[in-house]
N, CA, C and O atoms as a CHARMM CRD file, in Angstrom:
* protein
*
  288
    1    1 MET  N    -50.90700   9.55500  48.28900 PROA 1      0.00000
    2    1 MET  CA   -51.84400   8.69000  49.59300 PROA 1      0.00000
    3    1 MET  C    -50.65200   7.47500  49.36700 PROA 1      0.00000
    4    1 MET  O    -49.87900   7.16600  48.46000 PROA 1      0.00000
    5    2 ARG  N    -51.07500   6.82300  51.16800 PROA 2      0.00000
    6    2 ARG  CA   -50.72400   5.64700  51.30400 PROA 2      0.00000
    7    2 ARG  C    -51.27200   4.61000  51.39400 PROA 2      0.00000
    8    2 ARG  O    -52.45700   4.86700  51.18100 PROA 2      0.00000
    9    3 THR  N    -51.13600   3.26500  51.63300 PROA 3      0.00000
   10    3 THR  CA   -51.64400   1.98300  51.79900 PROA 3      0.00000
   11    3 THR  C    -50.63200   1.54100  52.99100 PROA 3      0.00000
   12    3 THR  O    -49.42500   1.75900  52.89000 PROA 3      0.00000
   13    4 VAL  N    -51.10800   1.01000  53.94300 PROA 4      0.00000
   14    4 VAL  CA   -50.35800   0.07600  54.77700 PROA 4      0.00000
   15    4 VAL  C    -50.81200  -1.17800  54.46700 PROA 4      0.00000
   16    4 VAL  O    -51.96200  -1.42500  54.10400 PROA 4      0.00000
   17    5 LEU  N    -49.82100  -2.06800  54.62000 PROA 5      0.00000
   18    5 LEU  CA   -49.76900  -3.72900  54.19000 PROA 5      0.00000
   19    5 LEU  C    -49.21100  -4.49100  55.25600 PROA 5      0.00000
   20    5 LEU  O    -48.08400  -4.15100  55.61300 PROA 5      0.00000
   21    6 SER  N    -49.70800  -5.37100  55.79600 PROA 6      0.00000
   22    6 SER  CA   -49.31600  -6.06800  56.63800 PROA 6      0.00000
   23    6 SER  C    -48.50800  -7.35600  56.14400 PROA 6      0.00000
   24    6 SER  O    -49.13900  -8.06700  55.36200 PROA 6      0.00000
   25    7 VAL  N    -47.46500  -7.69100  56.40900 PROA 7      0.00000
   26    7 VAL  CA   -47.22600  -8.98500  55.61900 PROA 7      0.00000
   27    7 VAL  C    -46.52200 -10.06300  56.62200 PROA 7      0.00000
   28    7 VAL  O    -45.79000  -9.61700  57.50600 PROA 7      0.00000
   29    8 SER  N    -46.67300 -11.11600  56.53900 PROA 8      0.00000
   30    8 SER  CA   -45.95600 -12.36600  57.24100 PROA 8      0.00000
   31    8 SER  C    -45.02000 -13.06700  56.82700 PROA 8      0.00000
   32    8 SER  O    -45.19500 -13.89800  55.93700 PROA 8      0.00000
   33    9 LEU  N    -44.03600 -12.88800  57.31200 PROA 9      0.00000
   34    9 LEU  CA   -42.60700 -13.82100  57.05800 PROA 9      0.00000
   35    9 LEU  C    -41.96000 -14.52400  57.79100 PROA 9      0.00000
   36    9 LEU  O    -41.56700 -14.28200  58.93200 PROA 9      0.00000
   37   10 PRO  N    -41.74700 -15.91500  56.82400 PROA 10     0.00000
   38   10 PRO  CA   -41.49400 -17.08200  57.70200 PROA 10     0.00000
   39   10 PRO  C    -40.19900 -16.48300  58.41500 PROA 10     0.00000
   40   10 PRO  O    -39.43800 -15.67300  57.88500 PROA 10     0.00000
   41   11 GLU  N    -40.05500 -17.05500  59.82100 PROA 11     0.00000
   42   11 GLU  CA   -38.44800 -16.78500  60.53900 PROA 11     0.00000
   43   11 GLU  C    -37.15500 -16.29600  59.92300 PROA 11     0.00000
   44   11 GLU  O    -36.44800 -15.32600  60.19500 PROA 11     0.00000
   45   12 LYS  N    -37.04100 -17.38000  58.89200 PROA 12     0.00000
   46   12 LYS  CA   -35.52800 -17.25400  58.26500 PROA 12     0.00000
   47   12 LYS  C    -35.53700 -16.11300  57.64500 PROA 12     0.00000
   48   12 LYS  O    -34.57800 -15.35500  57.79200 PROA 12     0.00000
   49   13 VAL  N    -36.77800 -15.70600  56.70800 PROA 13     0.00000
   50   13 VAL  CA   -36.71200 -14.78400  55.92500 PROA 13     0.00000
   51   13 VAL  C    -36.54800 -13.37800  56.77700 PROA 13     0.00000
   52   13 VAL  O    -35.77200 -12.49400  56.41500 PROA 13     0.00000
   53   14 ALA  N    -37.36600 -13.28500  57.93700 PROA 14     0.00000
   54   14 ALA  CA   -37.54400 -12.23400  58.62800 PROA 14     0.00000
   55   14 ALA  C    -36.17800 -11.80100  59.29800 PROA 14     0.00000
   56   14 ALA  O    -35.72100 -10.66300  59.19400 PROA 14     0.00000
   57   15 ALA  N    -35.48400 -12.99400  60.10600 PROA 15     0.00000
   58   15 ALA  CA   -34.17700 -12.75300  60.36300 PROA 15     0.00000
   59   15 ALA  C    -33.40200 -12.49900  59.47400 PROA 15     0.00000
   60   15 ALA  O    -32.39000 -11.96400  59.92800 PROA 15     0.00000
   61   16 GLU  N    -33.38100 -12.65500  58.17400 PROA 16     0.00000
   62   16 GLU  CA   -32.28900 -12.11700  57.00200 PROA 16     0.00000
   63   16 GLU  C    -32.49000 -10.56100  56.73200 PROA 16     0.00000
   64   16 GLU  O    -31.61300  -9.70700  56.60300 PROA 16     0.00000
   65   17 LEU  N    -33.89500 -10.41300  56.67800 PROA 17     0.00000
   66   17 LEU  CA   -34.27300  -8.85600  56.19600 PROA 17     0.00000
   67   17 LEU  C    -33.75000  -8.12900  57.43900 PROA 17     0.00000
   68   17 LEU  O    -33.11900  -7.08800  57.25400 PROA 17     0.00000
   69   18 GLU  N    -33.92600  -8.52200  58.54800 PROA 18     0.00000
   70   18 GLU  CA   -33.32200  -7.64700  59.72300 PROA 18     0.00000
   71   18 GLU  C    -31.96800  -7.67500  59.51600 PROA 18     0.00000
   72   18 GLU  O    -31.44000  -6.56700  59.60700 PROA 18     0.00000
   73   19 ALA  N    -31.20900  -8.63500  59.25600 PROA 19     0.00000
   74   19 ALA  CA   -30.07700  -8.51300  59.40900 PROA 19     0.00000
   75   19 ALA  C    -29.39500  -7.33500  58.24300 PROA 19     0.00000
   76   19 ALA  O    -28.57900  -6.42100  58.36400 PROA 19     0.00000
   77   20 ILE  N    -30.00500  -7.75700  57.35600 PROA 20     0.00000
   78   20 ILE  CA   -29.63400  -7.01900  56.18500 PROA 20     0.00000
   79   20 ILE  C    -29.86900  -5.42700  56.37100 PROA 20     0.00000
   80   20 ILE  O    -29.09100  -4.52100  56.07400 PROA 20     0.00000
   81   21 ALA  N    -31.19700  -5.33800  56.96000 PROA 21     0.00000
   82   21 ALA  CA   -31.52900  -3.62000  57.17800 PROA 21     0.00000
   83   21 ALA  C    -30.30600  -3.48000  58.34800 PROA 21     0.00000
   84   21 ALA  O    -29.39900  -2.76700  57.91800 PROA 21     0.00000
   85   22 LYS  N    -30.17100  -3.75400  59.09500 PROA 22     0.00000
   86   22 LYS  CA   -28.88600  -3.19600  60.40300 PROA 22     0.00000
   87   22 LYS  C    -27.64700  -3.34800  59.76800 PROA 22     0.00000
   88   22 LYS  O    -26.80500  -2.80900  60.48600 PROA 22     0.00000
   89   23 ALA  N    -27.11100  -3.84900  58.71600 PROA 23     0.00000
   90   23 ALA  CA   -26.02800  -4.31600  58.33700 PROA 23     0.00000
   91   23 ALA  C    -25.83300  -2.58900  57.01300 PROA 23     0.00000
   92   23 ALA  O    -24.86800  -1.85200  56.80600 PROA 23     0.00000
   93   24 MET  N    -27.26600  -2.59600  56.43600 PROA 24     0.00000
   94   24 MET  CA   -27.08500  -1.23900  55.37400 PROA 24     0.00000
   95   24 MET  C    -27.75100  -0.44300  55.90300 PROA 24     0.00000
   96   24 MET  O    -28.49800   0.17800  55.14700 PROA 24     0.00000
   97   25 GLY  N    -27.81300  -0.03000  57.63700 PROA 25     0.00000
   98   25 GLY  CA   -28.29900   1.10100  58.25200 PROA 25     0.00000
   99   25 GLY  C    -29.74900   1.42800  57.35500 PROA 25     0.00000
  100   25 GLY  O    -29.87500   2.53900  56.83900 PROA 25     0.00000
  101   26 ARG  N    -30.47000   0.73100  57.25700 PROA 26     0.00000
  102   26 ARG  CA   -31.78800   1.10700  56.39000 PROA 26     0.00000
  103   26 ARG  C    -33.29800   0.71300  57.37700 PROA 26     0.00000
  104   26 ARG  O    -33.08400   0.38600  58.54400 PROA 26     0.00000
  105   27 ASN  N    -34.37400   0.74100  57.02600 PROA 27     0.00000
  106   27 ASN  CA   -35.18700   0.42500  57.90400 PROA 27     0.00000
  107   27 ASN  C    -36.04400  -0.72900  56.85200 PROA 27     0.00000
  108   27 ASN  O    -36.23600  -0.56000  55.64800 PROA 27     0.00000
  109   28 LYS  N    -36.42100  -1.74800  57.55100 PROA 28     0.00000
  110   28 LYS  CA   -37.06500  -2.83600  56.70900 PROA 28     0.00000
  111   28 LYS  C    -38.02100  -2.64800  56.21600 PROA 28     0.00000
  112   28 LYS  O    -38.29700  -3.57800  55.45800 PROA 28     0.00000
  113   29 SER  N    -39.07100  -1.54100  56.23800 PROA 29     0.00000
  114   29 SER  CA   -39.74300  -1.25900  55.01000 PROA 29     0.00000
  115   29 SER  C    -39.48100  -0.70500  53.87000 PROA 29     0.00000
  116   29 SER  O    -40.13800  -0.90900  52.84900 PROA 29     0.00000
  117   30 ASP  N    -38.07100   0.36200  53.99400 PROA 30     0.00000
  118   30 ASP  CA   -37.75300   0.82100  52.90900 PROA 30     0.00000
  119   30 ASP  C    -37.45700  -0.51000  51.92900 PROA 30     0.00000
  120   30 ASP  O    -37.83600  -0.61400  50.76200 PROA 30     0.00000
  121   31 ILE  N    -36.70500  -1.47900  52.67100 PROA 31     0.00000
  122   31 ILE  CA   -36.09800  -2.50900  51.65700 PROA 31     0.00000
  123   31 ILE  C    -37.03800  -3.31700  51.01800 PROA 31     0.00000
  124   31 ILE  O    -36.91200  -3.71600  49.86000 PROA 31     0.00000
  125   32 VAL  N    -38.14200  -3.60700  51.88200 PROA 32     0.00000
  126   32 VAL  CA   -39.44100  -4.26100  51.27300 PROA 32     0.00000
  127   32 VAL  C    -40.08900  -3.00200  50.16000 PROA 32     0.00000
  128   32 VAL  O    -40.55100  -3.66800  49.23400 PROA 32     0.00000
  129   33 LYS  N    -40.24600  -2.01100  49.94900 PROA 33     0.00000
  130   33 LYS  CA   -40.49900  -1.07300  49.28700 PROA 33     0.00000
  131   33 LYS  C    -40.14900  -1.34700  47.87800 PROA 33     0.00000
  132   33 LYS  O    -40.86100  -1.69000  46.93500 PROA 33     0.00000
  133   34 GLU  N    -38.48900  -1.04000  47.98700 PROA 34     0.00000
  134   34 GLU  CA   -37.82900  -1.26600  46.92800 PROA 34     0.00000
  135   34 GLU  C    -38.08800  -2.28500  46.24300 PROA 34     0.00000
  136   34 GLU  O    -38.41700  -2.25600  45.05700 PROA 34     0.00000
  137   35 SER  N    -37.93800  -3.46700  47.06100 PROA 35     0.00000
  138   35 SER  CA   -37.67200  -5.17800  46.59600 PROA 35     0.00000
  139   35 SER  C    -39.34900  -5.21400  45.40400 PROA 35     0.00000
  140   35 SER  O    -39.44500  -5.68700  44.27200 PROA 35     0.00000
  141   36 LEU  N    -40.14700  -4.69900  46.03700 PROA 36     0.00000
  142   36 LEU  CA   -41.58700  -4.61700  45.73100 PROA 36     0.00000
  143   36 LEU  C    -41.32300  -3.96700  44.39000 PROA 36     0.00000
  144   36 LEU  O    -41.57100  -4.56100  43.34000 PROA 36     0.00000
  145   37 GLY  N    -40.76800  -2.61500  44.43100 PROA 37     0.00000
  146   37 GLY  CA   -40.84200  -1.83800  43.27800 PROA 37     0.00000
  147   37 GLY  C    -40.12900  -2.71000  42.07200 PROA 37     0.00000
  148   37 GLY  O    -40.41900  -2.58900  40.88100 PROA 37     0.00000
  149   38 LEU  N    -39.29500  -3.47100  42.52400 PROA 38     0.00000
  150   38 LEU  CA   -38.11800  -4.05900  41.48000 PROA 38     0.00000
  151   38 LEU  C    -38.67700  -5.01800  40.83200 PROA 38     0.00000
  152   38 LEU  O    -38.65700  -5.17200  39.61100 PROA 38     0.00000
  153   39 PHE  N    -39.41400  -5.98100  41.97100 PROA 39     0.00000
  154   39 PHE  CA   -40.29900  -7.09100  41.63000 PROA 39     0.00000
  155   39 PHE  C    -41.95500  -6.60300  40.15400 PROA 39     0.00000
  156   39 PHE  O    -42.27400  -7.14300  39.09400 PROA 39     0.00000
  157   40 LEU  N    -42.42800  -5.60000  40.78800 PROA 40     0.00000
  158   40 LEU  CA   -43.39400  -5.24300  39.94800 PROA 40     0.00000
  159   40 LEU  C    -42.56600  -4.81800  38.54500 PROA 40     0.00000
  160   40 LEU  O    -42.69900  -5.50400  37.53200 PROA 40     0.00000
  161   41 TRP  N    -41.83500  -3.81600  38.56700 PROA 41     0.00000
  162   41 TRP  CA   -41.18800  -3.54200  37.05700 PROA 41     0.00000
  163   41 TRP  C    -40.62400  -4.71600  36.36500 PROA 41     0.00000
  164   41 TRP  O    -40.59100  -4.74300  35.13500 PROA 41     0.00000
  165   42 GLU  N    -40.25400  -5.51900  36.96000 PROA 42     0.00000
  166   42 GLU  CA   -39.60800  -6.53200  35.96600 PROA 42     0.00000
  167   42 GLU  C    -40.50400  -7.52300  35.65200 PROA 42     0.00000
  168   42 GLU  O    -40.23700  -8.29500  34.73100 PROA 42     0.00000
  169   43 THR  N    -41.79900  -7.65000  36.44000 PROA 43     0.00000
  170   43 THR  CA   -42.95100  -8.39300  35.69700 PROA 43     0.00000
  171   43 THR  C    -43.39900  -7.89700  34.53400 PROA 43     0.00000
  172   43 THR  O    -43.59200  -8.57300  33.52400 PROA 43     0.00000
  173   44 LYS  N    -43.65200  -6.22200  34.68500 PROA 44     0.00000
  174   44 LYS  CA   -43.71100  -5.41600  33.69000 PROA 44     0.00000
  175   44 LYS  C    -42.89000  -5.75200  32.47700 PROA 44     0.00000
  176   44 LYS  O    -43.40800  -5.88200  31.36800 PROA 44     0.00000
  177   45 PHE  N    -41.89600  -5.86100  32.64800 PROA 45     0.00000
  178   45 PHE  CA   -40.45400  -5.56000  31.51400 PROA 45     0.00000
  179   45 PHE  C    -41.16600  -7.08300  30.83300 PROA 45     0.00000
  180   45 PHE  O    -41.60400  -7.10600  29.68300 PROA 45     0.00000
  181   46 ARG  N    -41.19200  -8.50800  31.90600 PROA 46     0.00000
  182   46 ARG  CA   -41.25600  -9.80500  31.23500 PROA 46     0.00000
  183   46 ARG  C    -42.34000  -9.99700  30.47700 PROA 46     0.00000
  184   46 ARG  O    -42.41100 -10.80400  29.55000 PROA 46     0.00000
  185   47 ASN  N    -43.40100  -9.09900  30.93600 PROA 47     0.00000
  186   47 ASN  CA   -44.94300  -9.64200  30.00200 PROA 47     0.00000
  187   47 ASN  C    -44.81800  -8.50600  28.50500 PROA 47     0.00000
  188   47 ASN  O    -45.20900  -8.68700  27.35200 PROA 47     0.00000
  189   48 ILE  N    -44.16000  -7.42100  29.09400 PROA 48     0.00000
  190   48 ILE  CA   -44.12000  -6.44500  27.80600 PROA 48     0.00000
  191   48 ILE  C    -42.87200  -7.28000  26.66900 PROA 48     0.00000
  192   48 ILE  O    -43.02000  -7.33400  25.44800 PROA 48     0.00000
  193   49 LYS  N    -42.00900  -7.70600  27.22100 PROA 49     0.00000
  194   49 LYS  CA   -41.16800  -8.81000  26.31600 PROA 49     0.00000
  195   49 LYS  C    -41.88500  -9.91600  25.74700 PROA 49     0.00000
  196   49 LYS  O    -41.74100 -10.13700  24.54500 PROA 49     0.00000
  197   50 LYS  N    -42.66800 -10.67100  26.47000 PROA 50     0.00000
  198   50 LYS  CA   -43.15400 -11.57400  25.97400 PROA 50     0.00000
  199   50 LYS  C    -44.02600 -11.19300  24.69300 PROA 50     0.00000
  200   50 LYS  O    -44.03100 -11.66100  23.55500 PROA 50     0.00000
  201   51 GLU  N    -44.64300 -10.33900  25.19700 PROA 51     0.00000
  202   51 GLU  CA   -46.15900  -9.83900  23.96800 PROA 51     0.00000
  203   51 GLU  C    -45.01000  -9.25600  22.94600 PROA 51     0.00000
  204   51 GLU  O    -45.25300  -9.84800  21.89400 PROA 51     0.00000
  205   52 LEU  N    -43.97900  -8.46900  22.74200 PROA 52     0.00000
  206   52 LEU  CA   -43.18600  -8.09600  21.72500 PROA 52     0.00000
  207   52 LEU  C    -42.73200  -9.28300  20.92900 PROA 52     0.00000
  208   52 LEU  O    -42.84100  -9.50200  19.72200 PROA 52     0.00000
  209   53 SER  N    -42.23400  -9.94700  21.82100 PROA 53     0.00000
  210   53 SER  CA   -41.48400 -11.54800  20.95400 PROA 53     0.00000
  211   53 SER  C    -42.62800 -12.17800  20.18400 PROA 53     0.00000
  212   53 SER  O    -42.36400 -12.78900  19.14900 PROA 53     0.00000
  213   54 THR  N    -43.46200 -12.11100  20.46900 PROA 54     0.00000
  214   54 THR  CA   -44.73900 -12.65700  19.94200 PROA 54     0.00000
  215   54 THR  C    -44.97000 -12.14100  18.53400 PROA 54     0.00000
  216   54 THR  O    -45.10400 -12.75300  17.47400 PROA 54     0.00000
  217   55 LYS  N    -44.98100 -10.78200  18.82900 PROA 55     0.00000
  218   55 LYS  CA   -45.43000 -10.05300  17.74400 PROA 55     0.00000
  219   55 LYS  C    -44.14100  -9.66200  16.52700 PROA 55     0.00000
  220   55 LYS  O    -44.29200  -9.16100  15.41300 PROA 55     0.00000
  221   56 ALA  N    -42.69600 -10.15600  17.30600 PROA 56     0.00000
  222   56 ALA  CA   -41.53400  -9.95900  16.27700 PROA 56     0.00000
  223   56 ALA  C    -41.87700 -11.09600  15.29000 PROA 56     0.00000
  224   56 ALA  O    -41.96400 -10.98700  14.06700 PROA 56     0.00000
  225   57 LYS  N    -42.05100 -12.17400  16.01200 PROA 57     0.00000
  226   57 LYS  CA   -41.87600 -13.57900  15.68500 PROA 57     0.00000
  227   57 LYS  C    -42.72200 -13.65000  14.26900 PROA 57     0.00000
  228   57 LYS  O    -42.25300 -14.06000  13.20700 PROA 57     0.00000
  229   58 ALA  N    -43.82000 -13.25500  14.43500 PROA 58     0.00000
  230   58 ALA  CA   -44.82300 -13.15800  13.71700 PROA 58     0.00000
  231   58 ALA  C    -44.48800 -12.08400  12.46100 PROA 58     0.00000
  232   58 ALA  O    -45.26100 -12.04200  11.50400 PROA 58     0.00000
  233   59 ALA  N    -43.66100 -11.48300  12.49500 PROA 59     0.00000
  234   59 ALA  CA   -43.28600 -10.44600  11.69300 PROA 59     0.00000
  235   59 ALA  C    -41.73100 -11.02100  11.09800 PROA 59     0.00000
  236   59 ALA  O    -41.02900 -10.36600  10.32800 PROA 59     0.00000
  237   60 GLY  N    -41.49100 -11.95000  11.46800 PROA 60     0.00000
  238   60 GLY  CA   -40.01800 -12.45700  11.27400 PROA 60     0.00000
  239   60 GLY  C    -38.78200 -12.03600  11.79600 PROA 60     0.00000
  240   60 GLY  O    -37.66300 -12.23200  11.32200 PROA 60     0.00000
  241   61 VAL  N    -39.06600 -11.49900  12.71500 PROA 61     0.00000
  242   61 VAL  CA   -37.87200 -10.79600  13.54700 PROA 61     0.00000
  243   61 VAL  C    -37.61500 -11.67400  14.64400 PROA 61     0.00000
  244   61 VAL  O    -38.17400 -11.52700  15.73100 PROA 61     0.00000
  245   62 VAL  N    -36.55000 -12.84700  14.33100 PROA 62     0.00000
  246   62 VAL  CA   -36.47700 -13.85900  15.45800 PROA 62     0.00000
  247   62 VAL  C    -34.84100 -13.70400  15.91300 PROA 62     0.00000
  248   62 VAL  O    -34.60600 -14.39300  16.90500 PROA 62     0.00000
  249   63 THR  N    -33.86100 -13.08100  15.49400 PROA 63     0.00000
  250   63 THR  CA   -32.57700 -12.77600  15.57500 PROA 63     0.00000
  251   63 THR  C    -32.26400 -11.39800  15.91600 PROA 63     0.00000
  252   63 THR  O    -32.83400 -10.41600  15.44100 PROA 63     0.00000
  253   64 GLU  N    -30.98000 -11.38200  17.07800 PROA 64     0.00000
  254   64 GLU  CA   -30.72200  -9.88900  17.15600 PROA 64     0.00000
  255   64 GLU  C    -30.19700  -9.11200  15.47200 PROA 64     0.00000
  256   64 GLU  O    -30.21700  -7.91800  15.17300 PROA 64     0.00000
  257   65 GLU  N    -29.75700 -10.31600  14.61000 PROA 65     0.00000
  258   65 GLU  CA   -29.52400  -9.75200  13.50300 PROA 65     0.00000
  259   65 GLU  C    -30.57200  -9.19100  12.93200 PROA 65     0.00000
  260   65 GLU  O    -30.34000  -8.10500  12.40000 PROA 65     0.00000
  261   66 ASP  N    -31.96600  -9.70500  12.85700 PROA 66     0.00000
  262   66 ASP  CA   -33.21500  -9.44900  12.30700 PROA 66     0.00000
  263   66 ASP  C    -33.70100  -7.99400  12.77900 PROA 66     0.00000
  264   66 ASP  O    -34.19700  -7.04400  12.17300 PROA 66     0.00000
  265   67 VAL  N    -33.28600  -8.26100  14.35200 PROA 67     0.00000
  266   67 VAL  CA   -33.58700  -6.45300  14.75000 PROA 67     0.00000
  267   67 VAL  C    -32.62800  -5.47200  14.19600 PROA 67     0.00000
  268   67 VAL  O    -33.00000  -4.36900  13.79600 PROA 67     0.00000
  269   68 PHE  N    -31.47700  -5.83800  14.17100 PROA 68     0.00000
  270   68 PHE  CA   -30.83000  -4.67100  13.75500 PROA 68     0.00000
  271   68 PHE  C    -31.08800  -4.18400  11.87600 PROA 68     0.00000
  272   68 PHE  O    -30.81100  -3.10400  11.35400 PROA 68     0.00000
  273   69 LYS  N    -31.52100  -5.06500  11.41600 PROA 69     0.00000
  274   69 LYS  CA   -31.69000  -4.95100  10.13500 PROA 69     0.00000
  275   69 LYS  C    -33.27200  -3.88000   9.99500 PROA 69     0.00000
  276   69 LYS  O    -33.52000  -2.97000   9.20400 PROA 69     0.00000
  277   70 ALA  N    -33.90600  -4.32700  10.84300 PROA 70     0.00000
  278   70 ALA  CA   -35.13500  -3.82100  11.00700 PROA 70     0.00000
  279   70 ALA  C    -35.06900  -2.41200  11.39800 PROA 70     0.00000
  280   70 ALA  O    -35.85600  -1.59200  10.92600 PROA 70     0.00000
  281   71 ILE  N    -34.39700  -2.18200  12.02100 PROA 71     0.00000
  282   71 ILE  CA   -34.02100  -0.65400  12.61900 PROA 71     0.00000
  283   71 ILE  C    -32.99200   0.20200  11.83100 PROA 71     0.00000
  284   71 ILE  O    -32.59600   1.29400  12.23800 PROA 71     0.00000
  285   72 SER  N    -32.61200  -0.34800  10.73200 PROA 72     0.00000
  286   72 SER  CA   -31.05100   0.40600  10.45000 PROA 72     0.00000
  287   72 SER  C    -32.16100   0.95000   9.10900 PROA 72     0.00000
  288   72 SER  O    -31.74600   1.71100   8.23500 PROA 72     0.00000
């Protein structure tokens, strides 16, 4: 199932998107979908990293060396 989303962009951003899409031979919608997918993935990654960092610090795992010792 698909959902249609209407997005309003500032003129400068819209012009940049148009130029990049044309240069890459891609449509704007695909570029926006890919960009949003990357944004969502990075946001999830940061949240998981933050949660695990808190747990690691509580367990005394602070440096990369601590991580290697814990998994070795």
